[in-house]
Rosetta silent file (secondary structure, phi, psi, omega in degrees, C-alpha in Angstrom):
SEQUENCE: QVQLVESGGGLVQPGGSLRLSCAASGNIFSIGAMGWYRQAPGKQREVVAQITSGGNTNYRDSVKGRFTISRGNAKNTVYLQMNSLKPEEPAVYYCNAFGVRLTTSWNEYNYWGQGTQVTVSS
SCORE:     score description
SCORE:     0.000 S_00000001
   1 L     0.000  -44.456 -172.473   -1.776  -19.048   -3.711 S_00000001
   2 E  -122.209  132.486  169.994   -1.514  -15.168   -3.597 S_00000001
   3 E  -125.749  138.907  171.405    1.575  -13.068   -2.990 S_00000001
   4 E  -115.505  124.276  178.306    1.914   -9.401   -2.519 S_00000001
   5 E  -112.703  114.844  177.339    5.414   -8.016   -3.185 S_00000001
   6 E   -97.232  156.702  178.460    6.191   -4.543   -2.095 S_00000001
   7 E  -157.619  164.603  175.128    9.227   -2.411   -3.143 S_00000001
   8 L   101.739   -2.356  174.735   10.438    1.179   -3.056 S_00000001
   9 L   -68.238  174.592  177.775   10.966    1.711    0.626 S_00000001
  10 E   157.862 -164.533  178.239   14.203    3.354    1.915 S_00000001
  11 E   -98.957  135.760  177.376   15.804    6.292    3.605 S_00000001
  12 E  -141.734  151.213  175.920   14.621    9.779    2.704 S_00000001
  13 L   -84.341  158.218  173.962   15.221   13.138    4.297 S_00000001
  14 L   -57.247  136.083 -176.393   12.340   15.085    5.640 S_00000001
  15 L    90.243   -8.911  178.723   10.436   16.753    2.903 S_00000001
  16 L   -75.638  179.634  179.263   11.680   14.080    0.522 S_00000001
  17 L  -128.199  143.797  174.758    9.673   11.752   -1.676 S_00000001
  18 E  -138.372  152.209  175.526    9.455    7.924   -2.119 S_00000001
  19 E  -124.238  111.929  179.144    7.254    5.812   -4.401 S_00000001
  20 E   -90.713  143.138  178.357    6.103    2.424   -3.068 S_00000001
  21 E  -123.674  149.318  172.418    5.013   -0.341   -5.549 S_00000001
  22 E  -147.346  129.415  179.528    3.077   -3.527   -4.825 S_00000001
  23 E  -120.160  128.027  178.409    2.313   -6.330   -7.195 S_00000001
  24 E  -105.118  137.381 -179.630   -0.071   -9.168   -6.373 S_00000001
  25 E  -133.399  162.724  179.696    0.395  -12.471   -8.152 S_00000001
  26 E   127.999 -161.594 -171.991   -1.158  -15.878   -8.080 S_00000001
  27 L   -85.315   55.827 -175.509   -4.493  -17.359   -9.206 S_00000001
  28 E   -84.540  124.086  173.024   -6.346  -14.009   -8.875 S_00000001
  29 E   -92.560  -37.477  175.368   -9.649  -13.551  -10.540 S_00000001
  30 E  -166.559  159.801  174.788  -10.318  -10.087   -9.225 S_00000001
  31 E  -126.596  129.258 -178.684   -9.464   -7.654   -6.323 S_00000001
  32 E   -70.814  -50.330 -177.093  -12.032   -5.454   -4.738 S_00000001
  33 E  -153.417  152.943  176.007   -9.638   -2.860   -3.253 S_00000001
  34 E  -127.561  153.685 -169.587   -5.996   -2.408   -2.595 S_00000001
  35 E  -158.473  166.199  175.753   -4.504   -0.232    0.085 S_00000001
  36 E  -123.784  132.341  176.878   -1.390    0.778    2.026 S_00000001
  37 E  -124.628  163.936  179.701   -1.075    0.644    5.683 S_00000001
  38 E  -143.958  152.193 -175.893    1.805    1.482    8.008 S_00000001
  39 E  -141.084  118.067  173.821    2.963    0.444   11.426 S_00000001
  40 L   -90.869  161.270 -176.539    5.550    2.264   13.501 S_00000001
  41 L   -58.470  126.968 -179.931    7.346    0.636   16.318 S_00000001
  42 L    77.799    8.273  174.801    5.058    0.201   19.392 S_00000001
  43 L  -116.547  164.189 -179.857    2.034    1.466   17.497 S_00000001
  44 L   -82.064  159.186  177.593   -0.925   -0.159   15.875 S_00000001
  45 L   -70.484  129.808 -179.752   -1.125   -0.648   12.132 S_00000001
  46 E  -126.039  154.493  179.009   -3.059    2.162   10.459 S_00000001
  47 E   -80.227  141.657  179.884   -4.490    2.731    7.160 S_00000001
  48 E  -102.000  -55.614 -178.259   -2.701    5.209    4.876 S_00000001
  49 E  -163.495  154.823 -177.030   -4.781    5.153    1.656 S_00000001
  50 E  -140.009  153.805  175.818   -7.024    2.679   -0.238 S_00000001
  51 E  -141.964  131.656  173.410   -8.296    2.407   -3.872 S_00000001
  52 E   -85.505  166.210  177.039  -11.135    0.363   -5.089 S_00000001
  53 L   -55.513  -29.703  174.152  -11.362   -1.486   -8.384 S_00000001
  54 L   -76.557  -11.904  176.691  -13.463    1.405   -9.658 S_00000001
  55 L   101.295    2.947  179.016  -10.676    3.881   -8.839 S_00000001
  56 L   -72.223  144.279 -171.617  -12.346    5.505   -5.814 S_00000001
  57 E  -126.943  154.084 -179.823   -9.628    6.541   -3.331 S_00000001
  58 E  -145.034  133.556  178.196   -9.608    7.129    0.460 S_00000001
  59 E  -127.488  164.720  170.942   -6.770    8.669    2.523 S_00000001
  60 L   -86.472  151.016 -166.917   -6.166    9.308    6.184 S_00000001
  61 H   -61.089  -34.290 -175.066   -6.352   12.982    6.936 S_00000001
  62 H   -68.626  -14.069 -177.520   -2.664   13.397    7.811 S_00000001
  63 H  -113.292   -8.234  179.487   -1.485   12.402    4.349 S_00000001
  64 L   -60.101  130.983 -176.923   -4.143   14.132    2.163 S_00000001
  65 L    93.892  -19.848 -176.614   -2.530   16.360   -0.311 S_00000001
  66 L  -115.593  -33.170 -179.248    0.882   14.742    0.013 S_00000001
  67 E  -107.000  141.960  176.868    0.351   11.035   -0.722 S_00000001
  68 E  -132.230  118.449  177.888   -1.287    9.628   -3.932 S_00000001
  69 E   -96.015  142.175  179.818   -2.523    6.074   -4.347 S_00000001
  70 E  -154.310  153.188  178.978   -2.954    4.652   -7.835 S_00000001
  71 E  -110.420  146.582 -176.263   -3.336    1.341   -9.545 S_00000001
  72 L   -81.288  170.160  179.275   -1.282    0.374  -12.441 S_00000001
  73 L   -60.244  -25.323  164.194   -2.364   -0.651  -15.883 S_00000001
  74 L   -83.316  111.680 -172.683   -1.968   -4.261  -14.632 S_00000001
  75 L   -50.471  -30.180 -174.578   -4.949   -4.205  -12.255 S_00000001
  76 L   -86.918   19.602  176.081   -3.128   -6.200   -9.714 S_00000001
  77 E  -125.350  151.908 -169.408   -0.630   -3.458   -8.905 S_00000001
  78 E  -143.815  140.857  179.304   -0.841   -0.495   -6.668 S_00000001
  79 E  -122.049  151.818  169.413    1.464    2.534   -6.008 S_00000001
  80 E  -130.331  106.681  170.086    1.784    4.984   -3.224 S_00000001
  81 E   -78.174  119.221 -176.921    3.584    8.345   -4.212 S_00000001
  82 E  -114.086  110.176  178.571    4.665    9.864   -0.931 S_00000001
  83 L  -116.398  163.238 -177.468    5.754   13.465   -1.017 S_00000001
  84 L    50.108   44.390  179.893    6.796   15.891    1.742 S_00000001
  85 L   -59.423  142.777 -178.011    7.495   13.026    4.104 S_00000001
  86 L  -106.597  159.297 -178.992    7.607   14.056    7.720 S_00000001
  87 L   -63.484  -24.775 -177.128    9.948   12.862   10.486 S_00000001
  88 L   -82.098   -0.150 -175.644    7.009   11.285   12.353 S_00000001
  89 L   -98.191    5.889  178.333    6.166    8.983    9.330 S_00000001
  90 L   -68.205  137.160 -176.054    8.824    6.336    9.445 S_00000001
  91 E  -177.037  173.703  172.736    7.293    2.924    9.644 S_00000001
  92 E   -88.564  125.650  179.025    6.951   -0.463    7.862 S_00000001
  93 E   -97.240  127.316 -177.125    4.494    0.159    4.969 S_00000001
  94 E  -111.906  147.701  172.173    2.271   -2.906    4.167 S_00000001
  95 E   -97.129  140.818 -178.913    0.340   -3.492    0.952 S_00000001
  96 E  -133.158  136.492  171.418   -3.134   -4.951    1.421 S_00000001
  97 E  -122.878  116.966 -177.102   -5.403   -6.593   -1.180 S_00000001
  98 E  -111.919  141.292  177.096   -9.047   -6.851    0.055 S_00000001
  99 E    68.726   49.179  178.335  -11.919   -8.768   -1.352 S_00000001
 100 E   -85.409  123.777  171.893   -9.742  -11.038   -3.478 S_00000001
 101 E   -97.675  128.109  179.513  -11.489  -13.608   -5.564 S_00000001
 102 E   -94.815  162.686  176.976   -9.488  -16.548   -6.697 S_00000001
 103 L   -75.276  -12.572 -176.329   -9.957  -18.461   -9.827 S_00000001
 104 L  -109.786    9.155 -175.886  -10.501  -21.651   -7.751 S_00000001
 105 L  -146.390  147.663  169.167  -12.972  -20.259   -5.033 S_00000001
 106 L   -89.807    1.636  179.626  -16.137  -18.382   -4.705 S_00000001
 107 L   -86.240  172.801 -178.986  -14.925  -16.952   -1.469 S_00000001
 108 E  -122.781  141.333 -174.836  -13.209  -13.686   -0.975 S_00000001
 109 E  -121.723  173.192  175.899   -9.923  -13.306    0.873 S_00000001
 110 E  -130.748  128.199 -175.618   -7.621  -10.612    2.351 S_00000001
 111 E  -121.125  146.435  176.797   -3.913  -10.590    1.703 S_00000001
 112 E  -125.779  140.853  169.525   -0.890   -8.674    3.174 S_00000001
 113 L   -77.042 -179.421 -175.650    2.570   -8.097    1.767 S_00000001
 114 L   -88.995   -7.463  176.290    5.634   -8.585    3.908 S_00000001
 115 L    97.911  153.328  175.162    6.207   -4.899    4.332 S_00000001
 116 E  -137.152  135.955  179.041    8.804   -2.278    3.263 S_00000001
 117 E   -76.710  122.705  176.289   10.734   -0.028    5.539 S_00000001
 118 E  -115.481  121.114  179.433   10.390    3.686    5.143 S_00000001
 119 E  -113.251  129.096  175.808   12.868    5.767    7.108 S_00000001
 120 E  -117.576  113.654 -175.128   12.691    9.570    7.338 S_00000001
 121 L  -153.469  147.584  169.503   15.829   11.108    8.735 S_00000001
 122 L   -95.308    0.000    0.000   18.215   13.921    8.097 S_00000001
């Protein structure tokens, strides 16, 4: 019913930049918040940044000042601008949509994208 499709991952040198995009599609009535998470091999998935429908943002401490999360003019899109990427930040980055209300249900749901690989290497 709902799909999240990420794009923008790839290989970048330390100190470089990447911009991730995520578009949610389906019978969506509204989305409470969208966010980006990442998971490195052998580690737990961790939150990177979140943005609410009202535009409030939240970042993990290690990315503050370097990463910027934003929502597109189409409200079901979210971006993550990543600057000054560090060698310890390669991971699969996942898009998340939280508090999703469908046009066909009163319930709220949580959805994940399939992930996009970010590699930081010289």
